[in-house]
CHARMM-style PDB file with segment names, atoms N, HN, CA, C and O in Angstrom:
ATOM      1  N   SER     1       0.421  -1.302   0.177  1.00  0.00      PROA
ATOM      2  CA  SER     1      -0.057   0.088  -0.173  1.00  0.00      PROA
ATOM      3  C   SER     1       0.871   1.151  -0.146  1.00  0.00      PROA
ATOM      4  O   SER     1       0.941   1.943  -1.086  1.00  0.00      PROA
ATOM      5  N   ARG     2       1.889   1.269   1.271  1.00  0.00      PROA
ATOM      6  HN  ARG     2       1.832   0.626   2.034  1.00  0.00      PROA
ATOM      7  CA  ARG     2       2.128   2.778   1.019  1.00  0.00      PROA
ATOM      8  C   ARG     2       3.796   2.457   2.081  1.00  0.00      PROA
ATOM      9  O   ARG     2       3.868   1.974   3.212  1.00  0.00      PROA
ATOM     10  N   ASP     3       4.779   2.876   1.299  1.00  0.00      PROA
ATOM     11  HN  ASP     3       4.721   3.268   0.381  1.00  0.00      PROA
ATOM     12  CA  ASP     3       6.206   3.163   2.654  1.00  0.00      PROA
ATOM     13  C   ASP     3       5.760   3.873   3.638  1.00  0.00      PROA
ATOM     14  O   ASP     3       5.181   4.956   3.733  1.00  0.00      PROA
ATOM     15  N   ASP     4       6.314   2.679   4.719  1.00  0.00      PROA
ATOM     16  HN  ASP     4       6.784   1.800   4.643  1.00  0.00      PROA
ATOM     17  CA  ASP     4       6.563   3.281   6.354  1.00  0.00      PROA
ATOM     18  C   ASP     4       7.886   4.414   6.042  1.00  0.00      PROA
ATOM     19  O   ASP     4       8.850   4.379   5.277  1.00  0.00      PROA
ATOM     20  N   VAL     5       7.326   5.526   7.169  1.00  0.00      PROA
ATOM     21  HN  VAL     5       6.543   5.553   7.790  1.00  0.00      PROA
ATOM     22  CA  VAL     5       8.494   5.782   7.467  1.00  0.00      PROA
ATOM     23  C   VAL     5       9.358   5.399   8.999  1.00  0.00      PROA
ATOM     24  O   VAL     5       8.991   5.148  10.147  1.00  0.00      PROA
ATOM     25  N   MET     6      10.693   5.512   8.296  1.00  0.00      PROA
ATOM     26  HN  MET     6      10.991   5.715   7.364  1.00  0.00      PROA
ATOM     27  CA  MET     6      11.719   5.099   9.385  1.00  0.00      PROA
ATOM     28  C   MET     6      11.766   6.062  10.334  1.00  0.00      PROA
ATOM     29  O   MET     6      11.718   5.792  11.534  1.00  0.00      PROA
ATOM     30  N   GLY     7      11.872   7.361   9.826  1.00  0.00      PROA
ATOM     31  HN  GLY     7      11.911   7.579   8.851  1.00  0.00      PROA
ATOM     32  CA  GLY     7      12.665   8.458  10.519  1.00  0.00      PROA
ATOM     33  C   GLY     7      13.650   9.749  10.038  1.00  0.00      PROA
ATOM     34  O   GLY     7      14.206   9.785   8.940  1.00  0.00      PROA
ATOM     35  N   LYS     8      13.698  10.214  10.494  1.00  0.00      PROA
ATOM     36  HN  LYS     8      13.246  10.185  11.385  1.00  0.00      PROA
ATOM     37  CA  LYS     8      14.759  11.474   9.226  1.00  0.00      PROA
ATOM     38  C   LYS     8      16.208  11.266  10.098  1.00  0.00      PROA
ATOM     39  O   LYS     8      16.329  10.356  10.918  1.00  0.00      PROA
ATOM     40  N   VAL     9      17.054  12.033   9.862  1.00  0.00      PROA
ATOM     41  HN  VAL     9      16.955  12.772   9.196  1.00  0.00      PROA
ATOM     42  CA  VAL     9      17.995  12.802  10.004  1.00  0.00      PROA
ATOM     43  C   VAL     9      18.233  14.342   9.598  1.00  0.00      PROA
ATOM     44  O   VAL     9      17.390  14.690   8.771  1.00  0.00      PROA
ATOM     45  N   CYS    10      18.948  15.150   9.870  1.00  0.00      PROA
ATOM     46  HN  CYS    10      19.633  14.867  10.542  1.00  0.00      PROA
ATOM     47  CA  CYS    10      19.263  16.481   9.237  1.00  0.00      PROA
ATOM     48  C   CYS    10      20.707  16.427   9.292  1.00  0.00      PROA
ATOM     49  O   CYS    10      21.291  15.854  10.212  1.00  0.00      PROA
ATOM     50  N   ILE    11      21.395  17.096   8.186  1.00  0.00      PROA
ATOM     51  HN  ILE    11      20.920  17.561   7.439  1.00  0.00      PROA
ATOM     52  CA  ILE    11      22.052  17.789   7.897  1.00  0.00      PROA
ATOM     53  C   ILE    11      22.420  19.417   8.002  1.00  0.00      PROA
ATOM     54  O   ILE    11      21.923  20.341   7.357  1.00  0.00      PROA
ATOM     55  N   THR    12      23.292  19.452   8.866  1.00  0.00      PROA
ATOM     56  HN  THR    12      23.695  18.702   9.390  1.00  0.00      PROA
ATOM     57  CA  THR    12      23.084  21.098   9.409  1.00  0.00      PROA
ATOM     58  C   THR    12      24.284  21.731   8.823  1.00  0.00      PROA
ATOM     59  O   THR    12      25.286  21.056   8.589  1.00  0.00      PROA
ATOM     60  N   ARG    13      24.216  23.272   8.523  1.00  0.00      PROA
ATOM     61  HN  ARG    13      23.402  23.821   8.714  1.00  0.00      PROA
ATOM     62  CA  ARG    13      25.348  23.794   8.231  1.00  0.00      PROA
ATOM     63  C   ARG    13      26.798  23.152   8.808  1.00  0.00      PROA
ATOM     64  O   ARG    13      27.543  22.483   8.093  1.00  0.00      PROA
ATOM     65  N   ASP    14      26.998  23.381   9.840  1.00  0.00      PROA
ATOM     66  HN  ASP    14      26.393  23.925  10.421  1.00  0.00      PROA
ATOM     67  CA  ASP    14      27.852  23.057  10.929  1.00  0.00      PROA
ATOM     68  C   ASP    14      28.211  21.996  10.446  1.00  0.00      PROA
ATOM     69  O   ASP    14      29.293  22.202   9.896  1.00  0.00      PROA
ATOM     70  N   MET    15      27.857  20.780  10.321  1.00  0.00      PROA
ATOM     71  HN  MET    15      26.978  20.613  10.768  1.00  0.00      PROA
ATOM     72  CA  MET    15      28.305  19.349  10.326  1.00  0.00      PROA
ATOM     73  C   MET    15      29.070  19.454   8.500  1.00  0.00      PROA
ATOM     74  O   MET    15      30.046  18.799   8.136  1.00  0.00      PROA
ATOM     75  N   LEU    16      28.296  20.431   7.643  1.00  0.00      PROA
ATOM     76  HN  LEU    16      27.503  20.963   7.939  1.00  0.00      PROA
ATOM     77  CA  LEU    16      29.115  20.456   6.113  1.00  0.00      PROA
ATOM     78  C   LEU    16      30.337  21.190   6.469  1.00  0.00      PROA
ATOM     79  O   LEU    16      31.313  20.951   5.758  1.00  0.00      PROA
ATOM     80  N   ALA    17      30.523  22.257   7.676  1.00  0.00      PROA
ATOM     81  HN  ALA    17      29.730  22.452   8.254  1.00  0.00      PROA
ATOM     82  CA  ALA    17      31.647  23.364   7.766  1.00  0.00      PROA
ATOM     83  C   ALA    17      32.590  22.249   8.531  1.00  0.00      PROA
ATOM     84  O   ALA    17      33.769  22.466   8.254  1.00  0.00      PROA
ATOM     85  N   GLU    18      32.426  21.140   9.394  1.00  0.00      PROA
ATOM     86  HN  GLU    18      31.468  20.963   9.619  1.00  0.00      PROA
ATOM     87  CA  GLU    18      33.132  20.286   9.700  1.00  0.00      PROA
ATOM     88  C   GLU    18      33.909  19.307   8.745  1.00  0.00      PROA
ATOM     89  O   GLU    18      35.040  18.898   9.007  1.00  0.00      PROA
ATOM     90  N   HSD    19      33.138  18.934   7.508  1.00  0.00      PROA
ATOM     91  HN  HSD    19      32.219  19.266   7.295  1.00  0.00      PROA
ATOM     92  CA  HSD    19      33.283  18.177   6.631  1.00  0.00      PROA
ATOM     93  C   HSD    19      33.219  19.227   5.509  1.00  0.00      PROA
ATOM     94  O   HSD    19      32.092  19.661   5.272  1.00  0.00      PROA
ATOM     95  N   PRO    20      34.286  19.729   4.747  1.00  0.00      PROA
ATOM     96  CA  PRO    20      33.750  20.359   3.626  1.00  0.00      PROA
ATOM     97  C   PRO    20      34.062  19.649   2.248  1.00  0.00      PROA
ATOM     98  O   PRO    20      33.990  20.145   1.123  1.00  0.00      PROA
ATOM     99  N   LYS    21      34.379  18.529   2.563  1.00  0.00      PROA
ATOM    100  HN  LYS    21      34.437  18.126   3.477  1.00  0.00      PROA
ATOM    101  CA  LYS    21      34.738  17.403   0.958  1.00  0.00      PROA
ATOM    102  C   LYS    21      33.643  16.485   1.541  1.00  0.00      PROA
ATOM    103  O   LYS    21      33.890  15.326   1.206  1.00  0.00      PROA
ATOM    104  N   GLY    22      32.854  16.547   2.068  1.00  0.00      PROA
ATOM    105  HN  GLY    22      32.654  17.488   2.340  1.00  0.00      PROA
ATOM    106  CA  GLY    22      31.856  15.560   2.083  1.00  0.00      PROA
ATOM    107  C   GLY    22      31.405  14.893   3.516  1.00  0.00      PROA
ATOM    108  O   GLY    22      31.521  15.705   4.434  1.00  0.00      PROA
ATOM    109  N   TYR    23      31.003  13.828   3.852  1.00  0.00      PROA
ATOM    110  HN  TYR    23      30.910  13.168   3.106  1.00  0.00      PROA
ATOM    111  CA  TYR    23      30.829  13.218   5.004  1.00  0.00      PROA
ATOM    112  C   TYR    23      30.318  11.529   4.496  1.00  0.00      PROA
ATOM    113  O   TYR    23      29.378  11.565   3.702  1.00  0.00      PROA
ATOM    114  N   SER    24      30.694  10.445   4.767  1.00  0.00      PROA
ATOM    115  HN  SER    24      31.457  10.416   5.412  1.00  0.00      PROA
ATOM    116  CA  SER    24      30.283   9.492   5.285  1.00  0.00      PROA
ATOM    117  C   SER    24      30.347   8.949   6.457  1.00  0.00      PROA
ATOM    118  O   SER    24      31.398   8.948   7.098  1.00  0.00      PROA
ATOM    119  N   GLY    25      28.958   8.283   7.006  1.00  0.00      PROA
ATOM    120  HN  GLY    25      28.104   8.284   6.485  1.00  0.00      PROA
ATOM    121  CA  GLY    25      29.065   7.450   7.874  1.00  0.00      PROA
ATOM    122  C   GLY    25      27.840   7.366   8.993  1.00  0.00      PROA
ATOM    123  O   GLY    25      27.158   8.391   9.013  1.00  0.00      PROA
ATOM    124  N   TRP    26      27.491   6.469   9.803  1.00  0.00      PROA
ATOM    125  HN  TRP    26      28.045   5.636   9.786  1.00  0.00      PROA
ATOM    126  CA  TRP    26      26.618   6.190  10.295  1.00  0.00      PROA
ATOM    127  C   TRP    26      26.001   7.488  11.206  1.00  0.00      PROA
ATOM    128  O   TRP    26      26.690   8.251  11.883  1.00  0.00      PROA
ATOM    129  N   MET    27      24.344   7.549  11.029  1.00  0.00      PROA
ATOM    130  HN  MET    27      23.784   6.930  10.479  1.00  0.00      PROA
ATOM    131  CA  MET    27      24.152   8.485  11.939  1.00  0.00      PROA
ATOM    132  C   MET    27      22.429   7.935  12.192  1.00  0.00      PROA
ATOM    133  O   MET    27      21.784   7.337  11.331  1.00  0.00      PROA
ATOM    134  N   SER    28      21.898   8.315  13.606  1.00  0.00      PROA
ATOM    135  HN  SER    28      22.423   8.801  14.306  1.00  0.00      PROA
ATOM    136  CA  SER    28      21.062   8.108  13.867  1.00  0.00      PROA
ATOM    137  C   SER    28      19.632   8.510  13.413  1.00  0.00      PROA
ATOM    138  O   SER    28      19.547   9.438  12.609  1.00  0.00      PROA
ATOM    139  N   LEU    29      18.837   8.081  13.721  1.00  0.00      PROA
ATOM    140  HN  LEU    29      18.906   7.328  14.375  1.00  0.00      PROA
ATOM    141  CA  LEU    29      17.463   8.564  13.078  1.00  0.00      PROA
ATOM    142  C   LEU    29      16.840   9.044  14.203  1.00  0.00      PROA
ATOM    143  O   LEU    29      16.761   8.383  15.239  1.00  0.00      PROA
ATOM    144  N   SER    30      16.349  10.259  14.057  1.00  0.00      PROA
ATOM    145  HN  SER    30      16.413  10.795  13.215  1.00  0.00      PROA
ATOM    146  CA  SER    30      15.038  10.815  14.965  1.00  0.00      PROA
ATOM    147  C   SER    30      13.215  10.850  14.124  1.00  0.00      PROA
ATOM    148  O   SER    30      12.749  10.710  12.993  1.00  0.00      PROA
ATOM    149  N   GLU    31      12.697  11.126  15.541  1.00  0.00      PROA
ATOM    150  HN  GLU    31      13.075  11.240  16.460  1.00  0.00      PROA
ATOM    151  CA  GLU    31      11.404  10.805  15.053  1.00  0.00      PROA
ATOM    152  C   GLU    31      10.738  12.168  13.414  1.00  0.00      PROA
ATOM    153  O   GLU    31      11.247  13.152  12.877  1.00  0.00      PROA
ATOM    154  N   VAL    32      10.013  11.745  13.314  1.00  0.00      PROA
ATOM    155  HN  VAL    32       9.599  10.946  13.750  1.00  0.00      PROA
ATOM    156  CA  VAL    32       9.115  12.464  12.201  1.00  0.00      PROA
ATOM    157  C   VAL    32       8.094  12.881  12.632  1.00  0.00      PROA
ATOM    158  O   VAL    32       7.714  14.000  12.286  1.00  0.00      PROA
ATOM    159  N   ASP    33       7.316  12.069  13.553  1.00  0.00      PROA
ATOM    160  HN  ASP    33       7.625  11.160  13.834  1.00  0.00      PROA
ATOM    161  CA  ASP    33       5.943  12.256  14.281  1.00  0.00      PROA
ATOM    162  C   ASP    33       6.305  11.905  15.793  1.00  0.00      PROA
ATOM    163  O   ASP    33       6.649  10.735  15.961  1.00  0.00      PROA
ATOM    164  N   PRO    34       6.283  12.828  17.066  1.00  0.00      PROA
ATOM    165  CA  PRO    34       6.524  12.406  18.241  1.00  0.00      PROA
ATOM    166  C   PRO    34       5.728  11.455  18.838  1.00  0.00      PROA
ATOM    167  O   PRO    34       6.049  11.063  19.960  1.00  0.00      PROA
ATOM    168  N   ASP    35       4.174  10.752  17.979  1.00  0.00      PROA
ATOM    169  HN  ASP    35       3.914  11.071  17.068  1.00  0.00      PROA
ATOM    170  CA  ASP    35       3.925  10.015  18.748  1.00  0.00      PROA
ATOM    171  C   ASP    35       4.404   8.542  18.194  1.00  0.00      PROA
ATOM    172  O   ASP    35       3.814   7.527  18.564  1.00  0.00      PROA
ATOM    173  N   GLU    36       5.505   8.495  17.289  1.00  0.00      PROA
ATOM    174  HN  GLU    36       5.985   9.319  16.988  1.00  0.00      PROA
ATOM    175  CA  GLU    36       5.983   7.902  16.363  1.00  0.00      PROA
ATOM    176  C   GLU    36       7.369   6.932  17.154  1.00  0.00      PROA
ATOM    177  O   GLU    36       8.440   7.496  16.930  1.00  0.00      PROA
ATOM    178  N   GLU    37       7.511   5.775  17.907  1.00  0.00      PROA
ATOM    179  HN  GLU    37       6.641   5.316  18.088  1.00  0.00      PROA
ATOM    180  CA  GLU    37       8.951   5.634  18.127  1.00  0.00      PROA
ATOM    181  C   GLU    37       9.629   4.521  16.839  1.00  0.00      PROA
ATOM    182  O   GLU    37       9.219   3.659  16.062  1.00  0.00      PROA
ATOM    183  N   VAL    38      11.375   5.434  17.358  1.00  0.00      PROA
ATOM    184  HN  VAL    38      11.708   6.134  17.990  1.00  0.00      PROA
ATOM    185  CA  VAL    38      11.972   5.213  16.112  1.00  0.00      PROA
ATOM    186  C   VAL    38      13.823   4.774  16.513  1.00  0.00      PROA
ATOM    187  O   VAL    38      14.711   5.437  17.048  1.00  0.00      PROA
ATOM    188  N   GLN    39      13.795   3.497  16.003  1.00  0.00      PROA
ATOM    189  HN  GLN    39      13.074   2.959  15.568  1.00  0.00      PROA
ATOM    190  CA  GLN    39      15.019   3.120  16.859  1.00  0.00      PROA
ATOM    191  C   GLN    39      15.802   3.000  14.773  1.00  0.00      PROA
ATOM    192  O   GLN    39      15.248   3.187  13.690  1.00  0.00      PROA
ATOM    193  N   GLY    40      16.832   2.721  15.045  1.00  0.00      PROA
ATOM    194  HN  GLY    40      17.283   2.569  15.925  1.00  0.00      PROA
ATOM    195  CA  GLY    40      17.517   2.576  13.815  1.00  0.00      PROA
ATOM    196  C   GLY    40      18.537   4.051  13.351  1.00  0.00      PROA
ATOM    197  O   GLY    40      18.380   5.239  13.632  1.00  0.00      PROA
ATOM    198  N   GLU    41      19.535   3.385  12.582  1.00  0.00      PROA
ATOM    199  HN  GLU    41      19.662   2.420  12.353  1.00  0.00      PROA
ATOM    200  CA  GLU    41      19.996   4.508  12.169  1.00  0.00      PROA
ATOM    201  C   GLU    41      20.420   3.799  10.198  1.00  0.00      PROA
ATOM    202  O   GLU    41      20.124   2.765   9.599  1.00  0.00      PROA
ATOM    203  N   ILE    42      21.210   5.044   9.840  1.00  0.00      PROA
ATOM    204  HN  ILE    42      21.450   5.884  10.326  1.00  0.00      PROA
ATOM    205  CA  ILE    42      21.435   4.517   8.264  1.00  0.00      PROA
ATOM    206  C   ILE    42      22.671   5.046   8.283  1.00  0.00      PROA
ATOM    207  O   ILE    42      22.998   5.920   9.086  1.00  0.00      PROA
ATOM    208  N   HSD    43      23.620   4.444   7.202  1.00  0.00      PROA
ATOM    209  HN  HSD    43      23.355   3.734   6.550  1.00  0.00      PROA
ATOM    210  CA  HSD    43      24.759   4.815   6.288  1.00  0.00      PROA
ATOM    211  C   HSD    43      24.834   5.787   5.473  1.00  0.00      PROA
ATOM    212  O   HSD    43      24.614   5.578   4.280  1.00  0.00      PROA
ATOM    213  N   LEU    44      25.088   6.781   5.836  1.00  0.00      PROA
ATOM    214  HN  LEU    44      25.266   6.950   6.805  1.00  0.00      PROA
ATOM    215  CA  LEU    44      24.767   8.446   4.781  1.00  0.00      PROA
ATOM    216  C   LEU    44      26.264   8.511   4.252  1.00  0.00      PROA
ATOM    217  O   LEU    44      27.290   8.238   4.875  1.00  0.00      PROA
ATOM    218  N   GLN    45      26.079   9.065   2.577  1.00  0.00      PROA
ATOM    219  HN  GLN    45      25.245   9.287   2.072  1.00  0.00      PROA
ATOM    220  CA  GLN    45      27.543   9.343   1.806  1.00  0.00      PROA
ATOM    221  C   GLN    45      26.918  10.902   1.846  1.00  0.00      PROA
ATOM    222  O   GLN    45      25.722  11.173   1.739  1.00  0.00      PROA
ATOM    223  N   VAL    46      27.787  11.660   1.989  1.00  0.00      PROA
ATOM    224  HN  VAL    46      28.759  11.440   2.076  1.00  0.00      PROA
ATOM    225  CA  VAL    46      27.213  13.351   1.422  1.00  0.00      PROA
ATOM    226  C   VAL    46      28.117  14.014   1.026  1.00  0.00      PROA
ATOM    227  O   VAL    46      29.007  14.283   1.832  1.00  0.00      PROA
ATOM    228  N   GLU    47      28.226  14.596  -0.581  1.00  0.00      PROA
ATOM    229  HN  GLU    47      27.502  14.378  -1.235  1.00  0.00      PROA
ATOM    230  CA  GLU    47      28.824  14.690  -1.353  1.00  0.00      PROA
ATOM    231  C   GLU    47      29.396  15.949  -1.167  1.00  0.00      PROA
ATOM    232  O   GLU    47      29.338  15.783   0.051  1.00  0.00      PROA
ATOM    233  N   VAL    48      29.936  17.145  -1.274  1.00  0.00      PROA
ATOM    234  HN  VAL    48      29.983  17.280  -2.263  1.00  0.00      PROA
ATOM    235  CA  VAL    48      29.710  18.768  -2.008  1.00  0.00      PROA
ATOM    236  C   VAL    48      30.044  18.854  -3.324  1.00  0.00      PROA
ATOM    237  O   VAL    48      31.260  18.769  -3.495  1.00  0.00      PROA
ATOM    238  N   LEU    49      29.477  18.977  -4.200  1.00  0.00      PROA
ATOM    239  HN  LEU    49      28.489  19.046  -4.061  1.00  0.00      PROA
ATOM    240  CA  LEU    49      29.281  18.746  -5.515  1.00  0.00      PROA
ATOM    241  C   LEU    49      30.111  20.020  -5.836  1.00  0.00      PROA
ATOM    242  O   LEU    49      30.793  20.107  -6.857  1.00  0.00      PROA
ATOM    243  N   GLY    50      29.993  21.181  -4.734  1.00  0.00      PROA
ATOM    244  HN  GLY    50      29.439  21.110  -3.905  1.00  0.00      PROA
ATOM    245  CA  GLY    50      30.602  22.545  -5.463  1.00  0.00      PROA
ATOM    246  C   GLY    50      29.512  23.677  -5.595  1.00  0.00      PROA
ATOM    247  O   GLY    50      28.404  23.239  -5.285  1.00  0.00      PROA
ATOM    248  N   SER    51      29.503  24.604  -5.854  1.00  0.00      PROA
ATOM    249  HN  SER    51      30.403  24.960  -6.106  1.00  0.00      PROA
ATOM    250  CA  SER    51      28.831  26.167  -5.787  1.00  0.00      PROA
ATOM    251  C   SER    51      28.240  26.219  -7.181  1.00  0.00      PROA
ATOM    252  O   SER    51      28.991  26.012  -8.134  1.00  0.00      PROA
ATOM    253  N   GLN    52      27.011  26.468  -7.370  1.00  0.00      PROA
ATOM    254  HN  GLN    52      26.401  26.636  -6.596  1.00  0.00      PROA
ATOM    255  CA  GLN    52      26.287  26.838  -8.646  1.00  0.00      PROA
ATOM    256  C   GLN    52      25.044  28.022  -8.393  1.00  0.00      PROA
ATOM    257  O   GLN    52      23.925  27.897  -7.894  1.00  0.00      PROA
ATOM    258  N   GLY    53      25.567  28.906  -8.815  1.00  0.00      PROA
ATOM    259  HN  GLY    53      26.476  29.008  -9.221  1.00  0.00      PROA
ATOM    260  CA  GLY    53      24.880  30.479  -8.579  1.00  0.00      PROA
ATOM    261  C   GLY    53      24.531  30.675  -6.843  1.00  0.00      PROA
ATOM    262  O   GLY    53      23.565  31.033  -6.170  1.00  0.00      PROA
ATOM    263  N   GLY    54      25.477  30.363  -6.676  1.00  0.00      PROA
ATOM    264  HN  GLY    54      26.262  30.072  -7.223  1.00  0.00      PROA
ATOM    265  CA  GLY    54      25.606  30.956  -4.933  1.00  0.00      PROA
ATOM    266  C   GLY    54      25.535  30.269  -4.061  1.00  0.00      PROA
ATOM    267  O   GLY    54      25.716  30.689  -2.918  1.00  0.00      PROA
ATOM    268  N   ARG    55      25.176  28.679  -4.391  1.00  0.00      PROA
ATOM    269  HN  ARG    55      25.029  28.337  -5.320  1.00  0.00      PROA
ATOM    270  CA  ARG    55      24.661  27.927  -3.788  1.00  0.00      PROA
ATOM    271  C   ARG    55      24.996  26.291  -3.837  1.00  0.00      PROA
ATOM    272  O   ARG    55      24.971  25.670  -4.900  1.00  0.00      PROA
ATOM    273  N   GLN    56      25.314  25.667  -2.543  1.00  0.00      PROA
ATOM    274  HN  GLN    56      25.334  26.171  -1.680  1.00  0.00      PROA
ATOM    275  CA  GLN    56      26.156  24.496  -2.898  1.00  0.00      PROA
ATOM    276  C   GLN    56      25.425  23.538  -2.939  1.00  0.00      PROA
ATOM    277  O   GLN    56      24.473  23.434  -2.166  1.00  0.00      PROA
ATOM    278  N   ARG    57      25.731  22.596  -3.891  1.00  0.00      PROA
ATOM    279  HN  ARG    57      26.504  22.681  -4.519  1.00  0.00      PROA
ATOM    280  CA  ARG    57      24.806  21.272  -4.057  1.00  0.00      PROA
ATOM    281  C   ARG    57      25.445  20.511  -3.582  1.00  0.00      PROA
ATOM    282  O   ARG    57      26.670  20.419  -3.517  1.00  0.00      PROA
ATOM    283  N   LEU    58      24.185  19.528  -2.983  1.00  0.00      PROA
ATOM    284  HN  LEU    58      23.189  19.603  -3.037  1.00  0.00      PROA
ATOM    285  CA  LEU    58      24.971  17.882  -2.484  1.00  0.00      PROA
ATOM    286  C   LEU    58      24.557  17.000  -2.856  1.00  0.00      PROA
ATOM    287  O   LEU    58      23.377  16.991  -3.204  1.00  0.00      PROA
ATOM    288  N   ARG    59      25.217  16.058  -2.930  1.00  0.00      PROA
ATOM    289  HN  ARG    59      26.177  16.065  -2.648  1.00  0.00      PROA
ATOM    290  CA  ARG    59      24.531  14.719  -3.111  1.00  0.00      PROA
ATOM    291  C   ARG    59      24.432  13.572  -1.593  1.00  0.00      PROA
ATOM    292  O   ARG    59      25.187  13.134  -0.726  1.00  0.00      PROA
ATOM    293  N   CYS    60      23.028  13.486  -1.986  1.00  0.00      PROA
ATOM    294  HN  CYS    60      22.415  13.842  -2.691  1.00  0.00      PROA
ATOM    295  CA  CYS    60      22.735  12.188  -0.320  1.00  0.00      PROA
ATOM    296  C   CYS    60      23.071  11.014  -1.156  1.00  0.00      PROA
ATOM    297  O   CYS    60      22.861  10.929  -2.366  1.00  0.00      PROA
ATOM    298  N   THR    61      23.527  10.258  -0.519  1.00  0.00      PROA
ATOM    299  HN  THR    61      23.698  10.326   0.464  1.00  0.00      PROA
ATOM    300  CA  THR    61      23.284   8.526  -0.845  1.00  0.00      PROA
ATOM    301  C   THR    61      22.874   7.676   0.187  1.00  0.00      PROA
ATOM    302  O   THR    61      23.816   7.408   0.932  1.00  0.00      PROA
ATOM    303  N   VAL    62      21.913   7.202   0.477  1.00  0.00      PROA
ATOM    304  HN  VAL    62      21.148   7.420  -0.128  1.00  0.00      PROA
ATOM    305  CA  VAL    62      21.844   6.003   1.756  1.00  0.00      PROA
ATOM    306  C   VAL    62      22.544   4.949   1.285  1.00  0.00      PROA
ATOM    307  O   VAL    62      22.266   4.466   0.188  1.00  0.00      PROA
ATOM    308  N   LEU    63      23.601   4.433   2.107  1.00  0.00      PROA
ATOM    309  HN  LEU    63      23.827   4.825   2.999  1.00  0.00      PROA
ATOM    310  CA  LEU    63      24.344   2.912   1.772  1.00  0.00      PROA
ATOM    311  C   LEU    63      23.733   1.970   1.972  1.00  0.00      PROA
ATOM    312  O   LEU    63      23.603   1.044   1.171  1.00  0.00      PROA
ATOM    313  N   GLU    64      23.116   2.052   3.375  1.00  0.00      PROA
ATOM    314  HN  GLU    64      23.221   2.804   4.026  1.00  0.00      PROA
ATOM    315  CA  GLU    64      22.524   0.811   4.024  1.00  0.00      PROA
ATOM    316  C   GLU    64      21.881   1.634   5.257  1.00  0.00      PROA
ATOM    317  O   GLU    64      22.151   2.806   5.522  1.00  0.00      PROA
ATOM    318  N   ALA    65      20.976   0.798   5.967  1.00  0.00      PROA
ATOM    319  HN  ALA    65      20.757  -0.154   5.752  1.00  0.00      PROA
ATOM    320  CA  ALA    65      19.734   1.318   6.685  1.00  0.00      PROA
ATOM    321  C   ALA    65      19.858  -0.439   7.742  1.00  0.00      PROA
ATOM    322  O   ALA    65      19.811  -1.646   7.509  1.00  0.00      PROA
ATOM    323  N   ARG    66      20.063   0.665   9.144  1.00  0.00      PROA
ATOM    324  HN  ARG    66      20.101   1.646   9.333  1.00  0.00      PROA
ATOM    325  CA  ARG    66      19.688  -0.828   9.992  1.00  0.00      PROA
ATOM    326  C   ARG    66      18.461  -0.285  11.295  1.00  0.00      PROA
ATOM    327  OT1 ARG    66      17.987  -1.108  12.078  1.00  0.00      PROA
TER     328      ARG     66
END
């Protein structure tokens, strides 16, 4: 019928400042809905592709989830 939401992760400007070339690692999921329980993490790869028109471009790839 439909996909279940597992949770979310937030990529902040501070995280990008700490990893200017990109990031690869496990991140814990947080809840989307306060009434839903969230357990799990994802292996996320974030690549900084450069700027276009004054805006940074990112590519985010989920490598694994558990």
